[in-house]
C-alpha positions, 0 to 999 in steps of 0.5 A: 314780076316775070323778067325777060332779058333779049338779047338784041341785034349788033350791038348787044344791047338788052330789051327786057320784057316785062311782065305781070298780070297778063299785061307788059313793058318792053325796056329798050327794044333793041330786038324785033318783035317776032325774035322776042315772041319767040324767044319767050315760054308762054302767053305773049303778054298785052305790051302797054309801054314801051320805055327808053333808058336813053335815045341811043341807036343801039337800045332803039333798033326796033323801036318803030316795029314795036310801037307799030305793031302794039300799038303801044306807046312810048314813054322817056324821060322829058331831056332825051326828046330831041334825039330822037328827031336828030341822028346824030344824037341818037347816033344811028348816022355816027354808027350805021350811016342811017338817018332814023328818026322818031315820032315824039312820045305819048309819055314824058318821064321826069325823076320820080315819074311811076310806070305801072305793069299790072299791079306791079309799079316802076320808079324813074331815077333820072341819072344823067351822064351818059346821056343827059336823059337817061334813067334808070328803073326801080321796081320791087327786086329789080332794077333796071340801069340803061347804059349808066351802070353795067354788072364789074363797075363798068359805066357808060360811055359820055363821048356822045352826044350830051354826054358827060362825065361829071354828070354820069359820077353824080348818077353813079354816087347817088346809085351807090347810097340806093338802100335798095334790094335786087337784081340790076340790069344793064343795058348791056352785059348780064345781071347782077345783085344789085348792091353786091355790083355798086360795091364795086363803085366805093372802091 
């Protein structure tokens, strides 16, 4: 599996292109498709799926473009779907003064769901707190944590729609219990070693 971290626009949200066997998924399309294509060295893979770790504006600035240009379906947690059709919940109106809304996802995810990238598999872990439908994605040697946790012991805010600090701390507790080896790829900022980063929350 090859992971491309592509810096998004404006709010420094990470967009990830996860590639395997000529196929790929995009996680949190905060960067335009054309900019992503320019950043990739080598042949552009077939994008089979778009995944949102959560439905905040800065993680889906170019969602409509990616869906239109690639024809790939959208997958997200079933508890997060309402935010697509409500610019207050997805925070477009709060931060950008826009009323952006989106078509429903073609695929609903829940805790324990799996998605394929070529021959590789990513497993969904529901991690509510930053939003009610926030998820992390576990693969061989990697974890995509969205805005649940970042490197250096930081974590997502809980003062926007459906944020819940108690739920977030329970999700972080569950993540610290995961015996998973590999890199952690958060929604903002640099990546790090997953187990090393999770030790920051055990102090």
